[in-house]
PDB file with one MODEL, atoms N, CA, C and O in Angstrom:
MODEL        1
ATOM      1  N   UNK A   1     -46.722  68.313  -2.612  1.00  0.00           N
ATOM      2  CA  UNK A   1     -45.497  68.346  -4.053  1.00  0.00           C
ATOM      3  C   UNK A   1     -46.583  68.202  -5.688  1.00  0.00           C
ATOM      4  O   UNK A   1     -47.452  67.338  -5.813  1.00  0.00           O
ATOM      5  N   UNK A   2     -46.349  68.936  -6.446  1.00  0.00           N
ATOM      6  CA  UNK A   2     -46.873  69.094  -7.217  1.00  0.00           C
ATOM      7  C   UNK A   2     -47.295  68.340  -8.010  1.00  0.00           C
ATOM      8  O   UNK A   2     -46.509  67.429  -7.751  1.00  0.00           O
ATOM      9  N   UNK A   3     -48.289  67.694  -9.285  1.00  0.00           N
ATOM     10  CA  UNK A   3     -48.625  66.564  -9.973  1.00  0.00           C
ATOM     11  C   UNK A   3     -47.400  66.574 -10.806  1.00  0.00           C
ATOM     12  O   UNK A   3     -46.729  65.672 -11.309  1.00  0.00           O
ATOM     13  N   UNK A   4     -47.345  67.350 -10.803  1.00  0.00           N
ATOM     14  CA  UNK A   4     -46.328  67.030 -12.488  1.00  0.00           C
ATOM     15  C   UNK A   4     -45.403  66.031 -11.779  1.00  0.00           C
ATOM     16  O   UNK A   4     -45.102  64.968 -12.323  1.00  0.00           O
ATOM     17  N   UNK A   5     -44.791  66.499 -10.124  1.00  0.00           N
ATOM     18  CA  UNK A   5     -43.208  65.709  -9.861  1.00  0.00           C
ATOM     19  C   UNK A   5     -44.012  64.727  -9.437  1.00  0.00           C
ATOM     20  O   UNK A   5     -43.263  64.023  -8.759  1.00  0.00           O
ATOM     21  N   UNK A   6     -45.188  64.202  -9.420  1.00  0.00           N
ATOM     22  CA  UNK A   6     -45.742  62.785  -9.117  1.00  0.00           C
ATOM     23  C   UNK A   6     -45.816  62.167 -10.010  1.00  0.00           C
ATOM     24  O   UNK A   6     -45.145  61.135  -9.989  1.00  0.00           O
ATOM     25  N   UNK A   7     -46.629  62.445 -11.220  1.00  0.00           N
ATOM     26  CA  UNK A   7     -46.435  61.980 -12.173  1.00  0.00           C
ATOM     27  C   UNK A   7     -45.055  61.497 -12.929  1.00  0.00           C
ATOM     28  O   UNK A   7     -44.950  60.277 -13.060  1.00  0.00           O
ATOM     29  N   UNK A   8     -43.944  62.340 -13.462  1.00  0.00           N
ATOM     30  CA  UNK A   8     -42.759  62.127 -13.506  1.00  0.00           C
ATOM     31  C   UNK A   8     -42.184  61.321 -12.549  1.00  0.00           C
ATOM     32  O   UNK A   8     -41.394  60.556 -13.103  1.00  0.00           O
ATOM     33  N   UNK A   9     -42.240  61.116 -11.105  1.00  0.00           N
ATOM     34  CA  UNK A   9     -41.498  60.648 -10.334  1.00  0.00           C
ATOM     35  C   UNK A   9     -42.655  58.975 -10.538  1.00  0.00           C
ATOM     36  O   UNK A   9     -42.204  57.845 -10.349  1.00  0.00           O
ATOM     37  N   UNK A  10     -43.621  59.169 -10.806  1.00  0.00           N
ATOM     38  CA  UNK A  10     -43.817  57.489 -11.395  1.00  0.00           C
ATOM     39  C   UNK A  10     -43.603  56.961 -12.360  1.00  0.00           C
ATOM     40  O   UNK A  10     -43.386  55.750 -12.347  1.00  0.00           O
ATOM     41  N   UNK A  11     -43.588  57.786 -13.691  1.00  0.00           N
ATOM     42  CA  UNK A  11     -43.498  57.028 -15.411  1.00  0.00           C
ATOM     43  C   UNK A  11     -41.374  56.753 -14.512  1.00  0.00           C
ATOM     44  O   UNK A  11     -41.055  55.564 -14.537  1.00  0.00           O
ATOM     45  N   UNK A  12     -40.627  57.389 -14.095  1.00  0.00           N
ATOM     46  CA  UNK A  12     -39.143  56.889 -14.070  1.00  0.00           C
ATOM     47  C   UNK A  12     -39.225  55.890 -12.789  1.00  0.00           C
ATOM     48  O   UNK A  12     -38.074  55.462 -12.701  1.00  0.00           O
ATOM     49  N   UNK A  13     -39.973  55.318 -11.781  1.00  0.00           N
ATOM     50  CA  UNK A  13     -40.420  53.561 -11.606  1.00  0.00           C
ATOM     51  C   UNK A  13     -40.967  53.265 -11.721  1.00  0.00           C
ATOM     52  O   UNK A  13     -41.600  52.706 -10.826  1.00  0.00           O
ATOM     53  N   UNK A  14     -41.255  53.292 -12.664  1.00  0.00           N
ATOM     54  CA  UNK A  14     -42.019  52.130 -13.992  1.00  0.00           C
ATOM     55  C   UNK A  14     -41.812  51.950 -14.778  1.00  0.00           C
ATOM     56  O   UNK A  14     -42.390  51.120 -15.480  1.00  0.00           O
ATOM     57  N   UNK A  15     -40.274  53.061 -15.301  1.00  0.00           N
ATOM     58  CA  UNK A  15     -39.333  52.727 -16.666  1.00  0.00           C
ATOM     59  C   UNK A  15     -38.067  51.807 -15.148  1.00  0.00           C
ATOM     60  O   UNK A  15     -37.667  50.643 -15.178  1.00  0.00           O
ATOM     61  N   UNK A  16     -37.839  52.623 -14.298  1.00  0.00           N
ATOM     62  CA  UNK A  16     -36.595  51.828 -13.654  1.00  0.00           C
ATOM     63  C   UNK A  16     -37.251  50.076 -13.541  1.00  0.00           C
ATOM     64  O   UNK A  16     -36.374  49.265 -13.837  1.00  0.00           O
ATOM     65  N   UNK A  17     -38.183  49.634 -13.285  1.00  0.00           N
ATOM     66  CA  UNK A  17     -38.352  48.660 -13.133  1.00  0.00           C
ATOM     67  C   UNK A  17     -39.385  47.960 -14.195  1.00  0.00           C
ATOM     68  O   UNK A  17     -40.210  47.162 -13.748  1.00  0.00           O
ATOM     69  N   UNK A  18     -39.365  48.124 -14.988  1.00  0.00           N
ATOM     70  CA  UNK A  18     -38.839  47.633 -16.372  1.00  0.00           C
ATOM     71  C   UNK A  18     -37.772  47.473 -16.988  1.00  0.00           C
ATOM     72  O   UNK A  18     -37.530  46.562 -17.779  1.00  0.00           O
ATOM     73  N   UNK A  19     -36.854  48.605 -16.571  1.00  0.00           N
ATOM     74  CA  UNK A  19     -35.150  47.934 -16.703  1.00  0.00           C
ATOM     75  C   UNK A  19     -34.525  46.725 -16.064  1.00  0.00           C
ATOM     76  O   UNK A  19     -33.799  45.790 -16.401  1.00  0.00           O
ATOM     77  N   UNK A  20     -35.163  47.187 -14.940  1.00  0.00           N
ATOM     78  CA  UNK A  20     -34.713  45.902 -13.974  1.00  0.00           C
ATOM     79  C   UNK A  20     -34.557  44.775 -14.784  1.00  0.00           C
ATOM     80  O   UNK A  20     -33.550  44.275 -15.285  1.00  0.00           O
ATOM     81  N   UNK A  21     -36.272  44.329 -14.836  1.00  0.00           N
ATOM     82  CA  UNK A  21     -36.523  43.048 -15.557  1.00  0.00           C
ATOM     83  C   UNK A  21     -36.157  43.346 -16.959  1.00  0.00           C
ATOM     84  O   UNK A  21     -35.187  42.773 -16.464  1.00  0.00           O
ATOM     85  N   UNK A  22     -35.960  43.603 -18.010  1.00  0.00           N
ATOM     86  CA  UNK A  22     -35.485  43.266 -18.822  1.00  0.00           C
ATOM     87  C   UNK A  22     -33.439  43.024 -19.182  1.00  0.00           C
ATOM     88  O   UNK A  22     -32.888  42.748 -20.247  1.00  0.00           O
ATOM     89  N   UNK A  23     -32.844  43.267 -17.847  1.00  0.00           N
ATOM     90  CA  UNK A  23     -31.928  42.998 -17.637  1.00  0.00           C
ATOM     91  C   UNK A  23     -32.313  41.916 -16.559  1.00  0.00           C
ATOM     92  O   UNK A  23     -31.179  41.726 -16.119  1.00  0.00           O
ATOM     93  N   UNK A  24     -32.843  41.363 -16.076  1.00  0.00           N
ATOM     94  CA  UNK A  24     -33.392  40.408 -15.268  1.00  0.00           C
ATOM     95  C   UNK A  24     -33.733  39.095 -17.011  1.00  0.00           C
ATOM     96  O   UNK A  24     -33.137  38.041 -17.233  1.00  0.00           O
ATOM     97  N   UNK A  25     -34.395  39.484 -17.528  1.00  0.00           N
ATOM     98  CA  UNK A  25     -34.790  38.295 -18.200  1.00  0.00           C
ATOM     99  C   UNK A  25     -33.521  38.185 -19.116  1.00  0.00           C
ATOM    100  O   UNK A  25     -33.056  37.076 -19.379  1.00  0.00           O
ATOM    101  N   UNK A  26     -32.959  39.352 -19.604  1.00  0.00           N
ATOM    102  CA  UNK A  26     -31.263  39.152 -20.605  1.00  0.00           C
ATOM    103  C   UNK A  26     -30.374  37.975 -19.719  1.00  0.00           C
ATOM    104  O   UNK A  26     -30.055  36.876 -20.175  1.00  0.00           O
ATOM    105  N   UNK A  27     -30.083  38.433 -18.467  1.00  0.00           N
ATOM    106  CA  UNK A  27     -29.156  37.346 -17.608  1.00  0.00           C
ATOM    107  C   UNK A  27     -29.615  36.111 -17.744  1.00  0.00           C
ATOM    108  O   UNK A  27     -28.934  35.131 -18.046  1.00  0.00           O
ATOM    109  N   UNK A  28     -31.221  36.143 -17.441  1.00  0.00           N
ATOM    110  CA  UNK A  28     -31.784  34.613 -17.812  1.00  0.00           C
ATOM    111  C   UNK A  28     -31.449  33.648 -18.627  1.00  0.00           C
ATOM    112  O   UNK A  28     -30.984  32.511 -18.545  1.00  0.00           O
ATOM    113  N   UNK A  29     -32.019  34.838 -19.946  1.00  0.00           N
ATOM    114  CA  UNK A  29     -31.385  34.434 -21.436  1.00  0.00           C
ATOM    115  C   UNK A  29     -29.724  33.841 -22.036  1.00  0.00           C
ATOM    116  O   UNK A  29     -29.242  33.046 -22.842  1.00  0.00           O
ATOM    117  N   UNK A  30     -29.308  34.879 -20.985  1.00  0.00           N
ATOM    118  CA  UNK A  30     -27.840  33.988 -21.173  1.00  0.00           C
ATOM    119  C   UNK A  30     -27.617  33.069 -20.263  1.00  0.00           C
ATOM    120  O   UNK A  30     -26.778  32.268 -20.674  1.00  0.00           O
ATOM    121  N   UNK A  31     -28.068  32.787 -19.016  1.00  0.00           N
ATOM    122  CA  UNK A  31     -27.485  31.392 -18.564  1.00  0.00           C
ATOM    123  C   UNK A  31     -27.962  30.226 -19.137  1.00  0.00           C
ATOM    124  O   UNK A  31     -27.273  29.226 -19.338  1.00  0.00           O
ATOM    125  N   UNK A  32     -29.977  30.430 -19.590  1.00  0.00           N
ATOM    126  CA  UNK A  32     -30.233  28.983 -20.316  1.00  0.00           C
ATOM    127  C   UNK A  32     -29.218  29.254 -22.034  1.00  0.00           C
ATOM    128  O   UNK A  32     -29.673  28.444 -22.842  1.00  0.00           O
ATOM    129  N   UNK A  33     -28.473  29.817 -22.459  1.00  0.00           N
ATOM    130  CA  UNK A  33     -27.751  29.942 -23.341  1.00  0.00           C
ATOM    131  C   UNK A  33     -26.404  28.942 -23.422  1.00  0.00           C
ATOM    132  O   UNK A  33     -26.148  28.069 -24.251  1.00  0.00           O
ATOM    133  N   UNK A  34     -25.656  29.383 -22.280  1.00  0.00           N
ATOM    134  CA  UNK A  34     -24.714  28.367 -21.804  1.00  0.00           C
ATOM    135  C   UNK A  34     -24.925  27.277 -21.840  1.00  0.00           C
ATOM    136  O   UNK A  34     -24.283  26.458 -22.497  1.00  0.00           O
ATOM    137  N   UNK A  35     -26.489  26.904 -20.675  1.00  0.00           N
ATOM    138  CA  UNK A  35     -26.757  25.808 -20.381  1.00  0.00           C
ATOM    139  C   UNK A  35     -27.219  25.299 -21.929  1.00  0.00           C
ATOM    140  O   UNK A  35     -26.818  24.141 -22.047  1.00  0.00           O
ATOM    141  N   UNK A  36     -27.669  25.584 -22.728  1.00  0.00           N
ATOM    142  CA  UNK A  36     -28.250  24.737 -23.994  1.00  0.00           C
ATOM    143  C   UNK A  36     -27.180  24.164 -24.950  1.00  0.00           C
ATOM    144  O   UNK A  36     -27.567  23.243 -25.669  1.00  0.00           O
ATOM    145  N   UNK A  37     -25.829  24.582 -25.080  1.00  0.00           N
ATOM    146  CA  UNK A  37     -24.821  23.693 -25.767  1.00  0.00           C
ATOM    147  C   UNK A  37     -23.952  23.297 -25.102  1.00  0.00           C
ATOM    148  O   UNK A  37     -23.024  23.614 -24.357  1.00  0.00           O
ATOM    149  N   UNK A  38     -24.912  21.857 -25.925  1.00  0.00           N
ATOM    150  CA  UNK A  38     -24.689  20.293 -25.708  1.00  0.00           C
ATOM    151  C   UNK A  38     -25.614  19.319 -24.745  1.00  0.00           C
ATOM    152  O   UNK A  38     -25.461  18.153 -24.380  1.00  0.00           O
ATOM    153  N   UNK A  39     -26.941  20.596 -24.418  1.00  0.00           N
ATOM    154  CA  UNK A  39     -27.484  19.177 -23.666  1.00  0.00           C
ATOM    155  C   UNK A  39     -29.250  19.059 -24.346  1.00  0.00           C
ATOM    156  O   UNK A  39     -29.615  18.477 -25.368  1.00  0.00           O
ATOM    157  N   UNK A  40     -29.986  19.750 -23.458  1.00  0.00           N
ATOM    158  CA  UNK A  40     -31.169  19.100 -23.268  1.00  0.00           C
ATOM    159  C   UNK A  40     -32.163  20.058 -24.713  1.00  0.00           C
ATOM    160  O   UNK A  40     -32.052  21.284 -24.668  1.00  0.00           O
ATOM    161  N   UNK A  41     -32.910  19.556 -25.689  1.00  0.00           N
ATOM    162  CA  UNK A  41     -33.439  20.818 -26.852  1.00  0.00           C
ATOM    163  C   UNK A  41     -34.315  21.470 -26.107  1.00  0.00           C
ATOM    164  O   UNK A  41     -34.493  22.656 -26.387  1.00  0.00           O
ATOM    165  N   UNK A  42     -35.080  20.870 -24.977  1.00  0.00           N
ATOM    166  CA  UNK A  42     -36.206  21.577 -24.445  1.00  0.00           C
ATOM    167  C   UNK A  42     -35.423  22.931 -23.817  1.00  0.00           C
ATOM    168  O   UNK A  42     -36.071  23.972 -23.703  1.00  0.00           O
ATOM    169  N   UNK A  43     -34.777  22.910 -23.633  1.00  0.00           N
ATOM    170  CA  UNK A  43     -33.728  24.489 -23.520  1.00  0.00           C
ATOM    171  C   UNK A  43     -34.130  25.467 -24.809  1.00  0.00           C
ATOM    172  O   UNK A  43     -34.107  26.687 -24.970  1.00  0.00           O
ATOM    173  N   UNK A  44     -34.368  24.758 -25.337  1.00  0.00           N
ATOM    174  CA  UNK A  44     -33.851  25.464 -26.648  1.00  0.00           C
ATOM    175  C   UNK A  44     -35.147  26.457 -27.028  1.00  0.00           C
ATOM    176  O   UNK A  44     -35.082  27.513 -27.655  1.00  0.00           O
ATOM    177  N   UNK A  45     -36.028  25.989 -26.618  1.00  0.00           N
ATOM    178  CA  UNK A  45     -37.497  26.257 -27.023  1.00  0.00           C
ATOM    179  C   UNK A  45     -37.503  27.245 -25.687  1.00  0.00           C
ATOM    180  O   UNK A  45     -37.990  28.338 -25.979  1.00  0.00           O
ATOM    181  N   UNK A  46     -37.143  27.162 -24.476  1.00  0.00           N
ATOM    182  CA  UNK A  46     -37.089  28.006 -22.870  1.00  0.00           C
ATOM    183  C   UNK A  46     -36.563  29.086 -23.570  1.00  0.00           C
ATOM    184  O   UNK A  46     -37.417  29.950 -23.771  1.00  0.00           O
ATOM    185  N   UNK A  47     -34.874  29.483 -24.249  1.00  0.00           N
ATOM    186  CA  UNK A  47     -34.478  30.276 -24.473  1.00  0.00           C
ATOM    187  C   UNK A  47     -35.226  30.414 -25.708  1.00  0.00           C
ATOM    188  O   UNK A  47     -35.710  29.306 -25.478  1.00  0.00           O
ATOM    189  N   UNK A  48     -35.701  30.700 -26.663  1.00  0.00           N
ATOM    190  CA  UNK A  48     -36.623  31.168 -27.707  1.00  0.00           C
ATOM    191  C   UNK A  48     -37.888  31.947 -26.747  1.00  0.00           C
ATOM    192  O   UNK A  48     -37.677  33.160 -26.727  1.00  0.00           O
ATOM    193  N   UNK A  49     -39.135  31.555 -25.955  1.00  0.00           N
ATOM    194  CA  UNK A  49     -39.580  31.881 -24.905  1.00  0.00           C
ATOM    195  C   UNK A  49     -38.930  33.065 -24.468  1.00  0.00           C
ATOM    196  O   UNK A  49     -39.431  34.091 -24.929  1.00  0.00           O
ATOM    197  N   UNK A  50     -37.683  33.261 -23.496  1.00  0.00           N
ATOM    198  CA  UNK A  50     -37.058  34.178 -22.740  1.00  0.00           C
ATOM    199  C   UNK A  50     -36.368  35.580 -23.578  1.00  0.00           C
ATOM    200  O   UNK A  50     -35.919  36.664 -23.205  1.00  0.00           O
ATOM    201  N   UNK A  51     -36.595  34.767 -25.157  1.00  0.00           N
ATOM    202  CA  UNK A  51     -35.999  35.863 -26.077  1.00  0.00           C
ATOM    203  C   UNK A  51     -37.092  36.423 -26.060  1.00  0.00           C
ATOM    204  O   UNK A  51     -37.207  37.594 -25.696  1.00  0.00           O
ATOM    205  N   UNK A  52     -38.194  35.611 -26.490  1.00  0.00           N
ATOM    206  CA  UNK A  52     -39.310  36.637 -26.978  1.00  0.00           C
ATOM    207  C   UNK A  52     -39.967  37.446 -25.680  1.00  0.00           C
ATOM    208  O   UNK A  52     -40.684  38.391 -26.009  1.00  0.00           O
ATOM    209  N   UNK A  53     -39.839  37.233 -24.392  1.00  0.00           N
ATOM    210  CA  UNK A  53     -40.447  38.058 -23.286  1.00  0.00           C
ATOM    211  C   UNK A  53     -39.385  39.662 -23.362  1.00  0.00           C
ATOM    212  O   UNK A  53     -39.641  40.852 -23.182  1.00  0.00           O
ATOM    213  N   UNK A  54     -38.041  38.823 -23.753  1.00  0.00           N
ATOM    214  CA  UNK A  54     -37.130  40.096 -23.567  1.00  0.00           C
ATOM    215  C   UNK A  54     -37.502  41.262 -24.626  1.00  0.00           C
ATOM    216  O   UNK A  54     -37.474  42.440 -24.269  1.00  0.00           O
ATOM    217  N   UNK A  55     -37.838  40.899 -25.896  1.00  0.00           N
ATOM    218  CA  UNK A  55     -37.614  41.418 -26.951  1.00  0.00           C
ATOM    219  C   UNK A  55     -39.297  42.352 -26.690  1.00  0.00           C
ATOM    220  O   UNK A  55     -39.429  43.478 -27.170  1.00  0.00           O
ATOM    221  N   UNK A  56     -40.464  41.665 -25.874  1.00  0.00           N
ATOM    222  CA  UNK A  56     -41.714  41.941 -25.465  1.00  0.00           C
ATOM    223  C   UNK A  56     -41.703  42.901 -24.404  1.00  0.00           C
ATOM    224  O   UNK A  56     -42.650  43.635 -24.121  1.00  0.00           O
ATOM    225  N   UNK A  57     -40.672  42.867 -23.871  1.00  0.00           N
ATOM    226  CA  UNK A  57     -39.950  43.965 -22.878  1.00  0.00           C
ATOM    227  C   UNK A  57     -39.565  45.142 -23.692  1.00  0.00           C
ATOM    228  O   UNK A  57     -40.201  46.186 -23.554  1.00  0.00           O
ATOM    229  N   UNK A  58     -38.736  45.078 -24.397  1.00  0.00           N
ATOM    230  CA  UNK A  58     -38.226  45.980 -24.655  1.00  0.00           C
ATOM    231  C   UNK A  58     -39.088  46.825 -25.490  1.00  0.00           C
ATOM    232  O   UNK A  58     -38.740  47.991 -25.676  1.00  0.00           O
ATOM    233  N   UNK A  59     -40.172  46.381 -26.016  1.00  0.00           N
ATOM    234  CA  UNK A  59     -40.848  47.206 -26.762  1.00  0.00           C
ATOM    235  C   UNK A  59     -41.998  48.212 -26.189  1.00  0.00           C
ATOM    236  O   UNK A  59     -42.521  49.222 -26.661  1.00  0.00           O
ATOM    237  N   UNK A  60     -42.164  47.506 -24.980  1.00  0.00           N
ATOM    238  CA  UNK A  60     -42.718  48.258 -23.415  1.00  0.00           C
ATOM    239  C   UNK A  60     -42.039  49.377 -22.821  1.00  0.00           C
ATOM    240  O   UNK A  60     -42.436  50.471 -22.422  1.00  0.00           O
ATOM    241  N   UNK A  61     -41.108  48.919 -22.858  1.00  0.00           N
ATOM    242  CA  UNK A  61     -39.368  50.605 -21.825  1.00  0.00           C
ATOM    243  C   UNK A  61     -39.810  51.226 -23.491  1.00  0.00           C
ATOM    244  O   UNK A  61     -41.015  51.434 -23.627  1.00  0.00           O
ATOM    245  N   UNK A  62     -39.004  51.492 -24.604  1.00  0.00           N
ATOM    246  CA  UNK A  62     -39.689  52.089 -25.828  1.00  0.00           C
ATOM    247  C   UNK A  62     -40.312  52.984 -25.550  1.00  0.00           C
ATOM    248  O   UNK A  62     -40.019  54.124 -25.191  1.00  0.00           O
ATOM    249  N   UNK A  63     -41.979  52.054 -25.846  1.00  0.00           N
ATOM    250  CA  UNK A  63     -43.091  53.257 -25.082  1.00  0.00           C
ATOM    251  C   UNK A  63     -43.062  53.521 -24.281  1.00  0.00           C
ATOM    252  O   UNK A  63     -42.185  54.385 -24.280  1.00  0.00           O
ATOM    253  N   UNK A  64     -43.475  53.418 -23.244  1.00  0.00           N
ATOM    254  CA  UNK A  64     -42.480  54.090 -21.997  1.00  0.00           C
ATOM    255  C   UNK A  64     -41.922  55.201 -21.887  1.00  0.00           C
ATOM    256  O   UNK A  64     -42.446  56.258 -21.535  1.00  0.00           O
ATOM    257  N   UNK A  65     -40.598  54.963 -22.248  1.00  0.00           N
ATOM    258  CA  UNK A  65     -39.696  56.739 -23.094  1.00  0.00           C
ATOM    259  C   UNK A  65     -40.451  57.036 -24.108  1.00  0.00           C
ATOM    260  O   UNK A  65     -40.318  58.252 -24.244  1.00  0.00           O
ATOM    261  N   UNK A  66     -40.896  56.794 -24.602  1.00  0.00           N
ATOM    262  CA  UNK A  66     -42.241  57.732 -25.717  1.00  0.00           C
ATOM    263  C   UNK A  66     -42.758  58.268 -24.412  1.00  0.00           C
ATOM    264  O   UNK A  66     -42.139  58.863 -23.531  1.00  0.00           O
ATOM    265  N   UNK A  67     -43.756  58.002 -24.464  1.00  0.00           N
ATOM    266  CA  UNK A  67     -44.667  58.733 -23.096  1.00  0.00           C
ATOM    267  C   UNK A  67     -44.173  59.330 -22.569  1.00  0.00           C
ATOM    268  O   UNK A  67     -44.665  60.425 -22.298  1.00  0.00           O
ATOM    269  N   UNK A  68     -42.752  58.931 -22.050  1.00  0.00           N
ATOM    270  CA  UNK A  68     -42.289  59.669 -20.605  1.00  0.00           C
ATOM    271  C   UNK A  68     -42.469  60.972 -21.661  1.00  0.00           C
ATOM    272  O   UNK A  68     -43.498  61.645 -21.701  1.00  0.00           O
ATOM    273  N   UNK A  69     -40.937  61.277 -22.759  1.00  0.00           N
ATOM    274  CA  UNK A  69     -41.072  62.164 -23.026  1.00  0.00           C
ATOM    275  C   UNK A  69     -41.757  63.115 -23.855  1.00  0.00           C
ATOM    276  O   UNK A  69     -41.387  64.268 -24.074  1.00  0.00           O
ATOM    277  N   UNK A  70     -43.182  62.329 -24.474  1.00  0.00           N
ATOM    278  CA  UNK A  70     -44.480  63.534 -24.532  1.00  0.00           C
ATOM    279  C   UNK A  70     -44.794  63.726 -23.102  1.00  0.00           C
ATOM    280  O   UNK A  70     -44.917  64.950 -23.136  1.00  0.00           O
ATOM    281  N   UNK A  71     -45.050  63.358 -21.669  1.00  0.00           N
ATOM    282  CA  UNK A  71     -45.407  63.858 -20.542  1.00  0.00           C
ATOM    283  C   UNK A  71     -44.256  64.862 -19.916  1.00  0.00           C
ATOM    284  O   UNK A  71     -44.408  65.489 -18.868  1.00  0.00           O
ATOM    285  N   UNK A  72     -43.277  64.895 -20.608  1.00  0.00           N
ATOM    286  CA  UNK A  72     -42.129  66.060 -19.919  1.00  0.00           C
ATOM    287  C   UNK A  72     -42.717  67.365 -20.989  1.00  0.00           C
ATOM    288  O   UNK A  72     -42.934  68.506 -20.584  1.00  0.00           O
ATOM    289  N   UNK A  73     -42.893  66.943 -22.306  1.00  0.00           N
ATOM    290  CA  UNK A  73     -42.954  68.739 -23.426  1.00  0.00           C
ATOM    291  C   UNK A  73     -44.213  69.190 -23.004  1.00  0.00           C
ATOM    292  O   UNK A  73     -44.383  70.390 -22.787  1.00  0.00           O
ATOM    293  N   UNK A  74     -45.576  67.959 -22.788  1.00  0.00           N
ATOM    294  CA  UNK A  74     -46.829  68.613 -22.327  1.00  0.00           C
ATOM    295  C   UNK A  74     -46.620  69.784 -21.146  1.00  0.00           C
ATOM    296  O   UNK A  74     -46.720  71.007 -21.233  1.00  0.00           O
ATOM    297  N   UNK A  75     -46.191  68.668 -19.666  1.00  0.00           N
ATOM    298  CA  UNK A  75     -45.708  69.849 -18.681  1.00  0.00           C
ATOM    299  C   UNK A  75     -45.090  70.251 -19.082  1.00  0.00           C
ATOM    300  O   UNK A  75     -45.226  69.464 -20.019  1.00  0.00           O
ATOM    301  N   UNK A  76     -43.902  71.204 -19.584  1.00  0.00           N
ATOM    302  CA  UNK A  76     -42.646  71.948 -20.054  1.00  0.00           C
ATOM    303  C   UNK A  76     -43.523  73.335 -20.502  1.00  0.00           C
ATOM    304  O   UNK A  76     -43.390  74.524 -20.213  1.00  0.00           O
ATOM    305  N   UNK A  77     -44.700  72.419 -21.541  1.00  0.00           N
ATOM    306  CA  UNK A  77     -45.511  73.742 -22.778  1.00  0.00           C
ATOM    307  C   UNK A  77     -46.251  74.120 -21.922  1.00  0.00           C
ATOM    308  O   UNK A  77     -46.675  75.269 -22.045  1.00  0.00           O
ATOM    309  N   UNK A  78     -46.675  73.340 -20.774  1.00  0.00           N
ATOM    310  CA  UNK A  78     -48.008  73.938 -19.791  1.00  0.00           C
ATOM    311  C   UNK A  78     -47.861  74.636 -19.095  1.00  0.00           C
ATOM    312  O   UNK A  78     -48.834  75.176 -18.569  1.00  0.00           O
ATOM    313  N   UNK A  79     -46.022  75.114 -18.597  1.00  0.00           N
ATOM    314  CA  UNK A  79     -45.266  75.877 -17.512  1.00  0.00           C
ATOM    315  C   UNK A  79     -45.068  76.979 -17.931  1.00  0.00           C
ATOM    316  O   UNK A  79     -45.581  77.946 -17.368  1.00  0.00           O
ATOM    317  N   UNK A  80     -43.923  77.181 -19.516  1.00  0.00           N
ATOM    318  CA  UNK A  80     -43.687  78.203 -19.233  1.00  0.00           C
ATOM    319  C   UNK A  80     -44.052  79.294 -19.071  1.00  0.00           C
ATOM    320  O   UNK A  80     -43.539  80.187 -18.398  1.00  0.00           O
ATOM    321  N   UNK A  81     -46.044  79.296 -20.398  1.00  0.00           N
ATOM    322  CA  UNK A  81     -46.738  80.412 -19.714  1.00  0.00           C
ATOM    323  C   UNK A  81     -47.264  81.007 -18.601  1.00  0.00           C
ATOM    324  O   UNK A  81     -47.352  82.212 -18.368  1.00  0.00           O
ATOM    325  N   UNK A  82     -47.653  79.959 -17.842  1.00  0.00           N
ATOM    326  CA  UNK A  82     -47.432  80.285 -16.788  1.00  0.00           C
ATOM    327  C   UNK A  82     -46.529  81.017 -15.358  1.00  0.00           C
ATOM    328  O   UNK A  82     -46.894  81.638 -14.360  1.00  0.00           O
ATOM    329  N   UNK A  83     -44.847  80.438 -16.031  1.00  0.00           N
ATOM    330  CA  UNK A  83     -44.486  81.489 -15.525  1.00  0.00           C
ATOM    331  C   UNK A  83     -44.292  82.424 -15.576  1.00  0.00           C
ATOM    332  O   UNK A  83     -43.966  83.060 -14.574  1.00  0.00           O
ATOM    333  N   UNK A  84     -44.468  83.333 -17.592  1.00  0.00           N
ATOM    334  CA  UNK A  84     -44.418  84.530 -17.300  1.00  0.00           C
ATOM    335  C   UNK A  84     -45.111  85.031 -17.131  1.00  0.00           C
ATOM    336  O   UNK A  84     -44.949  86.251 -17.129  1.00  0.00           O
ATOM    337  N   UNK A  85     -46.392  84.475 -16.865  1.00  0.00           N
ATOM    338  CA  UNK A  85     -47.340  85.463 -16.228  1.00  0.00           C
ATOM    339  C   UNK A  85     -47.023  86.039 -15.242  1.00  0.00           C
ATOM    340  O   UNK A  85     -46.977  87.269 -15.275  1.00  0.00           O
ATOM    341  N   UNK A  86     -46.648  85.207 -13.848  1.00  0.00           N
ATOM    342  CA  UNK A  86     -46.562  85.909 -12.934  1.00  0.00           C
ATOM    343  C   UNK A  86     -44.891  86.730 -12.617  1.00  0.00           C
ATOM    344  O   UNK A  86     -44.520  87.359 -11.626  1.00  0.00           O
ATOM    345  N   UNK A  87     -44.097  86.372 -14.004  1.00  0.00           N
ATOM    346  CA  UNK A  87     -42.711  87.096 -14.094  1.00  0.00           C
ATOM    347  C   UNK A  87     -42.939  89.010 -14.252  1.00  0.00           C
ATOM    348  O   UNK A  87     -41.955  89.744 -14.334  1.00  0.00           O
TER     349      UNK A  87
ENDMDL
END
């Protein structure tokens, strides 16, 4: 398997993992928000922490998407001249 395919597979796997983590954090946040309505103020702090974690995860996902786009551009740019030479 070419190294480019392996790199892209790793990146997509990482993006999938971050996406799944983001969804999990979102569901936890929504659950805590439902629990907080009319109960313990400690839950409010916990919701804030979860919200910060979700924002951090979203930032990480955006960074990884930018890196994936860059990698695809580099691989595509490097591949085009090689195809022209062999054709």
